[in-house]
N, C-alpha and C positions, 0 to 999 in steps of 0.2 A: 677699806676707805683709803683711797689714794691721794685725794686731794682736799684733806682736812688737816687743819693744823692750826696753831697759834703763830701764824708767820710773823718775822721780824719787818715791819712795814717800811723800814728805810732801806730794805735791799729789794731789788728788782725781783718781782714774782710774776712769771708768765700767766696770763690769762686771768688774774685777780682783778675783779671790777672796782671801780671807784664809786664810793657812796656820795649821794648829793642830799643835801638838806636846804629847807627854807629857813633854818636859824641863822641869823646873821651875827657877825662879830659883837655888835652892840646889844645882843640878847634878844632882839626882836624878831618875829617871824613874818617873813615876808610871803605875800600871797602868790606872787608869780615867780620870782627870782629864786634860783638855786645856787649853791656853791659847793665845792668838794668838802668833804668832812676829814681831810688829813689832819688838821691841826685841832679837831675836837676829840677824836679817838686816840687812844694809847698807840704807841710804837709796837707793841707786842701785847698779845691777850694774856689774860690771867684767869684764875678760877671764877672772877667777877664777870667774865665775858670776853668778847674779842676773839672768839674762835671764827674760822673761816671754813666753809664746806662748799659742796655742791649738792644739788637736788638728787643726784644719782648716789652719792656716798650716804646721803642721809636715808634715802630709801634702803640701801645695802643694810645700814645699821637697823632700821625698822625690821627688815625681813629676818636678819639674824636673830633679833629680838623675838619677833612673832613666831619664828620656827624653832625656837629654843636652841640656837646654834651658839649664841653668846653665853647664855645662862641657862640652868635647868629650867623645866617648864614652870615649877612653883615660882621661881625668882623671876622668870620672864613676866610671867602674868602680874606679879606684884610691881614690877618696874613701869609697866603700862597702864596701872591704875592711879587715879588720883591719891594724895596722901591720906585724905580723910574717907576713902571709899571702903565699904564693907568688902574683904577680901574674896567673898563669894559672888559678889555681885558683878554684873557686866553692864557698864552705862553705855547709852546709845553711842557716845562718841567721848572722845577727849581733846582737847585743844591746848597746845602749847605756844606760847607767843614770847618773843623777846626782840628787842632792837634798841637802838640807839639814833641819834641824828644821822641820817643817811643810810641806814641798814635796817631791814626787818627780816625775821624768820618766822613763819608760821606752819605749825605741825598739827594736822587735823587727823585723826583716825576715827573711822566710823565702823565701830565693830560689827553691829548688825547688818548694816549695809555692805560691809567688805570693801570700803574704799580707804585710802590712804592719801592725803593731800599735802603736798610740801610746797610752800611758796618762799622763795628766798627773793628779796628785792633791794635795791641800792637807792630806796628812797624812805623817808621818815615813816615810823610805824603808823601813824594816824592817816597816812595816804594809802596804806595797804589794808589795814584792819576791816574796812568795809567789805573787801574782797572776801575775807573769812566768813563774815556774816553772810553774805550772798551765796557763798558755796555751801555753807551749813544749811541754810534755808531751802536750797534746791534738793540737797541730798536727803534730809530727814524731816523737812517741812518746819514752818514756825511753830506749829503747834507742839512739836517735840523738843523745841530748843531748851525748855527747861530742865531737860535732863542731860544736857551736855554741861560737862565740868570743865571750865576753862582755868588752866593754871596759868598764873601770871607772875612775873617777877617779884611783884610787891607782896602777893600771897605767899610765894616760897620764902621771902625774906621774913615775913612775920612769922611763919612757922618755924623757921631757923632760930630766930630770935627767942621764941618761946622754948625751944628745946635746949639752947644755950644756957638758960638760967639755972 
């Protein structure tokens, strides 16, 4: 992974895209107008988010995990399953989504169909998430969507809060 980091955003970074959001300084959301997200996100990422990557780097990570090059086979399989999944099961697909104003990352892995989809955008999550639904429906069909487990930030936080008690 050559182009993945928690970059210091107050330093010039070649080829780093700028995020654009419809959130305005007064807290409203504009339907047509966008502004850059420089002053919304922090100047350096942390464990709470703010990492930058490329689709190629994310795919390399996915392949290393899938091919047990990063972890052994047992732990690779565990890393690719939802937290509440039966370790012996294989869901049709998993989805991981994250974002903030002006940036979105979507990771869709279709185990049975054999596809991995990575979508990175410099627009708001609500602008991009319908794309994930459309891709999912094309690959596995709407009748199978109930078998897809989507891991969202709020769900991960709920699980972490539960375990921290």
